[in-house]
VOVO-767588 format. One record per residue (C-alpha): x, y, z; residue in three letters; residue number from 1. Coordinates in steps of 0.1 Angstrom, whole numbers. Layout:
<mikes>
+-------+-------+-------+-----+-----+
|    xx |    yy |    zz |  aa |   i |
+-------+-------+-------+-----+-----+
|     X |     Y |     Z | Ala | NUM |
...
+-------+-------+-------+-----+-----+
</mikes>
This chain:
<mikes>
+-------+-------+-------+-----+-----+
|    xx |    yy |    zz |  aa |   i |
+-------+-------+-------+-----+-----+
|    -1 |     0 |     0 | Met |   1 |
|    14 |    37 |    -9 | His |   2 |
|    10 |    60 |    15 | Leu |   3 |
|    13 |    99 |    10 | Pro |   4 |
|    38 |   120 |    25 | Pro |   5 |
|    28 |   132 |    60 | Leu |   6 |
|    25 |   169 |    54 | Asn |   7 |
|    -2 |   196 |    54 | Leu |   8 |
|   -16 |   191 |    17 | Glu |   9 |
|   -20 |   155 |    27 | Thr |  10 |
|   -38 |   163 |    59 | Ile |  11 |
|   -61 |   187 |    38 | Gln |  12 |
|   -71 |   161 |    13 | Ala |  13 |
|   -80 |   138 |    41 | Ile |  14 |
|  -104 |   167 |    51 | Leu |  15 |
|  -116 |   170 |    18 | Arg |  16 |
|  -124 |   133 |    12 | Gly |  17 |
|  -100 |   132 |   -18 | Glu |  18 |
|   -79 |   105 |    -5 | Leu |  19 |
|   -97 |    67 |    -3 | Pro |  20 |
|  -111 |    58 |    32 | Asp |  21 |
|   -89 |    30 |    48 | Glu |  22 |
|  -104 |     2 |    74 | Thr |  23 |
|   -83 |    12 |   100 | Val |  24 |
|  -100 |    33 |   128 | Lys |  25 |
|   -79 |    55 |   150 | Pro |  26 |
|   -75 |    44 |   180 | Ser |  27 |
|   -49 |    68 |   196 | Cys |  28 |
|   -69 |    98 |   216 | Ser |  29 |
|   -58 |   132 |   208 | Ile |  30 |
|   -36 |   155 |   231 | Ala |  31 |
|   -58 |   182 |   245 | Pro |  32 |
|   -29 |   209 |   236 | Glu |  33 |
|   -38 |   196 |   199 | Asn |  34 |
|   -78 |   193 |   197 | Lys |  35 |
|   -79 |   229 |   180 | Gln |  36 |
|   -48 |   222 |   154 | Ser |  37 |
|   -74 |   220 |   125 | Pro |  38 |
|   -86 |   256 |   130 | Lys |  39 |
|   -54 |   272 |   140 | Gln |  40 |
|   -30 |   255 |   113 | Val |  41 |
|   -53 |   248 |    85 | Leu |  42 |
|   -81 |   271 |    93 | Gly |  43 |
|  -107 |   242 |    91 | Phe |  44 |
|  -140 |   254 |   104 | Ala |  45 |
|  -160 |   227 |   122 | Thr |  46 |
|  -195 |   218 |   108 | Gly |  47 |
|  -228 |   220 |   118 | Leu |  48 |
|  -241 |   190 |   139 | Ile |  49 |
|  -263 |   181 |   114 | His |  50 |
|  -237 |   179 |    90 | Glu |  51 |
|  -217 |   153 |   109 | Leu |  52 |
|  -211 |   117 |    93 | Thr |  53 |
|  -193 |    93 |   105 | Pro |  54 |
|  -169 |    91 |    76 | Gln |  55 |
|  -166 |   129 |    81 | Arg |  56 |
|  -158 |   122 |   118 | Thr |  57 |
|  -131 |    97 |   115 | Arg |  58 |
|  -113 |   119 |    86 | Arg |  59 |
|  -113 |   149 |   110 | Ala |  60 |
|  -101 |   125 |   140 | Thr |  61 |
|   -72 |   113 |   118 | Ala |  62 |
|   -64 |   147 |   105 | Ala |  63 |
|   -63 |   162 |   138 | Asn |  64 |
|   -41 |   131 |   153 | Trp |  65 |
|   -17 |   133 |   122 | Leu |  66 |
|   -15 |   172 |   130 | Leu |  67 |
|    -2 |   164 |   165 | Gly |  68 |
|    24 |   141 |   148 | Val |  69 |
|    36 |   169 |   126 | Leu |  70 |
|    35 |   193 |   156 | Leu |  71 |
|    56 |   170 |   181 | Ala |  72 |
|    81 |   167 |   153 | Gln |  73 |
|    86 |   205 |   150 | Ser |  74 |
|    78 |   201 |   115 | Gln |  75 |
|    50 |   231 |   118 | Leu |  76 |
|    53 |   264 |   136 | Ala |  77 |
+-------+-------+-------+-----+-----+
</mikes>
């Protein structure tokens, strides 16, 4: 399986639904200090409650977790 590079473009593609879904479910919790990362780093606004679907929730969780990894590796300022 080919994995794209871990960078902001990949994370944005995840949020936009441009990458194929995988069957792996996120099992790591998001660190409290990184919970606002999508808003702060990507300018990603959360949707309204009626817009949430399981797929969008999984994508947002995965993107948030990956942003936390990038922040921990100091690849983002």
